[in-house]
C-alpha positions in Angstrom: 23.9 -16.0 0.2 23.4 -15.1 -3.5 25.5 -12.0 -4.1 22.7 -10.6 -6.2 20.8 -10.2 -2.9 23.5 -8.3 -1.1 21.7 -5.0 -1.1 18.7 -6.5 0.7 21.0 -7.6 3.5 23.1 -4.4 3.8 22.8 -2.5 7.1 20.6 0.6 7.4 20.9 3.6 9.7 18.5 6.4 10.4 18.9 8.6 13.5 19.1 6.1 16.4 17.8 3.2 14.3 20.4 0.7 13.3 19.1 -2.3 11.2 21.1 -5.4 10.2 19.2 -5.6 6.8 16.6 -3.9 4.7 13.8 -6.4 5.3 10.9 -5.0 7.4 7.9 -6.8 8.6 5.0 -4.6 7.5 2.2 -3.8 10.0 -0.8 -6.3 9.9 -3.8 -6.3 12.2 -3.9 -9.5 14.3 -6.6 -9.0 17.0 -5.1 -11.4 19.5 -4.7 -9.1 22.4 -7.9 -9.5 24.6 -8.8 -6.2 26.3 -6.0 -4.5 24.4 -3.3 -6.4 26.3 -0.7 -8.5 24.3 0.1 -11.8 25.9 3.0 -14.3 25.7 1.5 -15.7 22.4 1.8 -12.2 20.8 5.4 -11.9 22.1 6.3 -15.3 20.7 4.7 -14.4 17.3 6.9 -11.3 16.9 10.0 -12.9 18.3 9.7 -15.7 15.6 9.9 -13.1 12.9 13.0 -11.6 14.5 14.6 -15.0 14.8 13.7 -15.6 11.2 15.8 -12.7 10.2 13.6 -9.6 9.7 15.7 -6.5 10.4 12.8 -4.4 11.6 9.3 -5.3 12.8 6.5 -2.8 12.6 3.7 -4.0 14.8 0.1 -4.3 14.0 -1.9 -1.1 14.6 -1.9 -0.1 18.2 -4.7 2.3 19.1 -3.7 5.6 20.5 -4.9 7.0 23.9 -8.2 8.5 22.7 -11.7 7.2 23.4 -12.8 7.2 19.8 -9.7 5.5 18.4 -11.2 2.0 18.3 -14.6 0.6 17.4 -16.2 -2.5 16.0 -16.5 -6.0 17.3 -14.9 -9.3 16.3 -11.1 -9.0 15.8 -11.2 -5.4 16.9 -11.9 -6.5 20.4 -8.3 -7.9 20.4 -6.6 -4.8 19.0 -3.8 -3.7 21.4 -3.2 -0.4 23.1 -0.4 1.3 25.0 -2.2 3.3 27.6 -3.1 0.5 29.9 -0.4 -0.5 32.3 -0.9 -4.2 31.6 -0.7 -3.5 27.9 2.7 -1.7 28.4 4.0 -4.7 30.3 2.9 -7.0 27.5 4.6 -4.8 24.9 7.8 -4.7 27.0 8.0 -8.5 26.7 7.5 -8.2 23.0 10.3 -5.7 22.7 12.7 -7.6 24.8 12.1 -10.8 22.8 12.7 -9.0 19.5 15.8 -7.3 20.7 17.2 -10.6 22.1 16.8 -12.1 18.6 18.8 -9.2 17.1 16.0 -7.2 15.4 14.4 -3.8 16.0 10.7 -3.0 16.5 8.4 0.0 16.1 4.7 0.3 17.1 2.3 1.5 14.5 0.1 4.1 16.2 -3.4 4.1 14.8 -6.7 6.0 15.2 -9.6 4.5 13.2 -11.2 7.9 12.7 -14.0 7.6 10.1 -13.6 3.8 10.0 -14.8 3.5 13.6 -18.4 2.2 13.8 -20.6 4.6 15.9 -21.6 3.1 19.2 -18.9 0.5 19.4 -15.6 -0.1 21.0 -14.4 0.4 24.6 -16.1 3.8 24.7 -19.3 3.3 22.7 -20.6 6.8 23.6 -17.6 8.5 22.2 -18.1 10.6 19.1 -16.5 9.3 15.9 -13.7 11.6 14.8 -14.1 12.8 11.2 -12.5 16.1 10.1 -15.7 17.3 8.3 -18.2 14.7 9.7 -17.9 12.8 6.4 -17.3 9.0 6.2 -16.5 9.2 2.5 -18.1 9.3 -0.9 -20.9 6.8 -1.5 -21.1 4.6 -4.6 -17.3 4.1 -4.9 -15.5 0.8 -4.9 -15.0 0.4 -1.2 -13.2 -2.5 0.5 -15.8 -2.7 3.3 -19.5 -2.4 3.7 -20.0 1.3 4.6 -23.5 1.0 6.1 -22.4 0.5 9.7 -19.9 3.3 9.7 -22.3 5.7 8.0 -25.2 4.8 10.3 -24.8 7.9 12.4 -24.1 11.4 11.2 -21.2 13.2 12.9 -20.3 16.9 13.1 -16.9 18.3 12.0 -14.2 17.9 14.6 -13.8 20.9 16.9 -10.5 22.6 17.8 -10.7 20.9 21.2 -11.2 17.5 19.7 -8.4 17.9 17.3 -6.1 19.0 20.1 -7.2 16.0 22.2 -6.4 13.5 19.4 -3.0 15.0 18.7 -2.2 14.8 22.5 -3.3 11.1 22.5 -0.8 10.3 19.7 2.0 12.1 21.6 1.2 10.2 24.9 1.2 6.9 23.2 4.5 7.7 21.5 6.0 8.6 24.8 4.8 5.3 26.3 6.3 3.4 23.4 9.8 5.0 23.8 9.7 4.5 27.6 9.0 0.8 27.0 12.0 0.4 24.7 10.6 0.6 21.1 13.2 1.7 18.5 11.1 4.4 16.9 7.5 5.3 16.1 5.4 4.4 13.1 2.3 6.4 12.3 -0.7 5.1 10.3 -1.6 7.9 8.0 -3.2 5.8 5.2 -6.2 3.8 4.0 -9.0 6.1 5.0 -8.2 6.2 8.8 -8.2 9.5 10.7 -5.0 11.1 9.5 -5.7 10.1 6.0 -9.2 11.7 6.1 -7.6 15.0 6.8 -5.3 14.6 3.7 -8.1 13.6 1.3 -10.3 16.2 -0.3 -13.4 13.9 -0.3 -13.4 13.8 3.5 -11.8 17.1 4.4 -13.9 20.0 3.1 -13.0 22.3 6.0 -12.5 26.0 5.4 -10.4 26.7 8.5 -6.7 26.1 9.0 -7.2 22.4 9.0 -8.6 22.3 5.4 -8.2 23.9 2.0 -5.6 22.9 -0.5 -3.3 20.0 -0.2 -0.6 21.6 1.9 -3.2 23.0 4.3 -4.9 19.6 4.5 -1.6 18.1 5.6 -1.5 20.4 8.7 -3.2 17.8 11.0 -0.6 15.1 10.0 2.3 17.6 10.4 1.0 18.9 13.8 0.7 15.3 15.0 4.2 14.4 13.9 5.5 17.6 15.5 3.8 16.8 18.8 5.3 13.3 18.7 8.8 14.6 17.9 8.6 17.1 20.8 7.5 14.3 23.2 10.1 11.6 22.2 13.1 13.8 21.4 15.6 13.9 18.6 16.9 10.4 18.4 13.9 8.1 17.8 13.1 7.5 14.1 9.6 8.4 13.0 8.1 6.5 10.0 4.9 7.7 8.3 2.6 5.4 6.3 0.6 7.0 3.5 -1.4 5.8 0.5 -3.3 6.9 -2.5 -6.1 4.4 -2.1 -8.7 4.4 0.7 -11.0 1.8 2.1 -13.8 4.1 1.1 -12.5 4.1 -2.5 -9.8 1.9 -3.8 -9.3 4.2 -6.8 -8.9 7.3 -4.7 -5.8 9.5 -5.2 -4.3 12.1 -3.0 -2.2 13.3 -5.9 -2.4 13.1 -9.7 1.1 14.5 -10.3 4.4 14.5 -8.5 3.9 18.2 -7.8 0.7 17.5 -6.0 2.3 14.7 -4.0 5.0 17.1 -2.9 2.4 19.4 -1.6 1.0 16.5 0.5 4.3 15.1 1.8 6.4 18.3 2.1 4.8 19.6 5.3 4.8 16.2 6.9 8.5 15.7 6.1 9.3 19.2 7.5 7.5 18.3 10.7 10.0 15.5 11.6 9.3 12.3 9.6 12.4 10.3 8.8 11.0 7.5 6.6 7.9 7.4 4.3 6.1 4.1 4.0 4.4 4.3 0.6 1.5 1.8 0.8 0.4 0.3 -2.5 -0.9 -3.0 -3.7 2.0 -3.8 -6.0 5.5 -2.5 -5.4 6.4 -2.6 -9.1 3.5 -0.4 -10.2 4.6 3.1 -11.5 2.8 5.8 -9.7 2.8 8.5 -12.3 2.9 8.5 -16.1 6.4 9.0 -17.6 8.4 7.5 -14.8 9.0 3.9 -13.4 9.1 5.2 -9.8 6.6 3.7 -7.4 4.9 5.5 -4.5 7.9 5.1 -2.1 10.3 6.1 -4.9 8.4 9.4 -5.4 8.3 10.0 -1.7 12.1 9.8 -1.5 12.7 11.8 -4.6 10.3 14.6 -3.5 11.2 14.9 0.2 14.8 13.7 0.4 13.8 11.4 3.2 14.3 7.6 3.3 11.4 5.5 2.1 10.0 2.0 2.3 8.2 0.1 -0.4 5.5 -2.5 0.2 3.0 -4.5 -1.9 3.1 -8.1 -3.0 6.8 -8.8 -2.2 7.5 -12.4 -2.9 3.9 -13.0 -4.0 1.9 -13.0 -7.2 -1.1 -11.0 -6.2 -2.1 -8.1 -4.0 -3.7 -8.4 -0.6 -7.3 -8.0 -1.8 -6.8 -10.2 -4.8 -5.6 -13.0 -2.5 -8.6 -12.6 -0.3 -10.9 -13.2 -3.3 -8.8 -16.2 -4.5 -8.0 -17.6 -1.0 -4.3 -17.7 -1.6 -1.4 -16.2 -3.6 1.3 -18.2 -5.3 5.0 -17.5 -4.6 6.4 -15.0 -7.1 9.6 -14.4 -8.9 9.5 -10.6 -8.4 12.6 -10.5 -6.1 15.0 -9.6 -8.9 12.9 -6.6 -9.9 12.7 -5.6 -6.3 16.5 -5.7 -5.8 17.0 -3.8 -9.0 14.9 -0.9 -7.7 16.6 -1.0 -4.3 20.0 -0.9 -5.9 19.0 2.0 -8.1 18.2 4.0 -4.9 14.5 4.2 -5.5 13.8 3.3 -1.9 15.7 2.2 1.2 13.6 -0.5 3.0 11.4 -3.3 1.8 8.1 -4.0 3.7 7.1 -7.7 3.6 3.5 -8.4 4.8 1.7 -11.6 4.0 4.9 -13.5 3.2 6.0 -13.0 6.8 2.6 -13.5 8.1 2.4 -17.2 7.3 6.2 -18.0 7.3 8.4 -16.5 10.1 11.5 -17.9 8.3 10.8 -16.1 5.0 13.8 -13.8 5.4 16.2 -16.7 6.0 14.7 -18.6 3.1 15.4 -15.6 0.9 19.0 -15.4 2.1 19.6 -19.2 1.6 17.8 -19.4 -1.8 15.1 -21.7 -0.6 11.7 -21.8 -2.2 8.9 -19.7 -0.7 5.6 -21.2 0.3 2.3 -20.0 -1.3 0.3 -17.7 0.9 -3.0 -19.0 2.3 -5.7 -16.6 3.5 -6.2 -18.8 6.5 -3.0 -17.5 7.9 -4.8 -14.3 8.9 -6.7 -16.1 11.6 -3.9 -17.7 13.5 -0.7 -16.6 15.3 1.9 -18.7 13.4 
């Protein structure tokens, strides 16, 4: 191994989570679990990444135990869950395979919230969950066609509905730990339910769930607190957040470090151990006057560990590669290592590079060339 890469292959510990290296397979929707139940092909898919050397695997989004957590057709019909007994058995096989290969694995718990299309999913009559009944601002640069999601007006969530969703997250977390997962990852980004509580454009409530940034973080903090009470002190909890939203790629939760601290502080205090700062390019500074990226600021402001993600090993961001159909291998690893060694973040999330090449981590260690990413990889279980 090139000594310059030593920091990427150093062990990492956080609560009960012990990793052999800092490479993390980032969560990516796959849609290959019919009826929400992962089969042997899904188990083999994750095991190959563990055999390939990834220290930690964060699964695709797994919908929580709530009737409005999932909607839409197509790939969404194969989105997995944890509340069906058959699904838990399928995930148990996934966990066993990953552990046998020497890696660790967390489920990413997910509620679509505002992104759920009304009248779709396993429970089409369920009311879509939106903190203020708002999908998002119109006329912004969105990553999806908003017409279906905005087709039906919804009312602000009630206290009872909020409590039900939080309880659904906690139940799913309990199932995950009982199965043998090594921690819990929470999807709080990209315009899904938790994120819409954080964002001023979708949370205009005037009760305790709305208001200024710290108050808008209450739902996320209460969800994390419920999960922590359910799973106990040892499991590691990771929280994904982002500035950008599917409703508006230029959206920002915070314009300054002080504002970001207001968002993340209550969530950190509630029991999060690692912040996953989701951005399109890991080497993009988040605020003027500092080279720190989003994960770097999360670590600096909260004192918690953090994970960076965004184009690692590739030359373009996810949505850029979708327009172009592919992304060439990049020479950005030295810049990544320099940031890691400076203590900016602790873990490195790798998405598309691991999606199409299970051996990417071993190639990195051995100094072998990477393969260009092809968008067709999204539609198969390599």
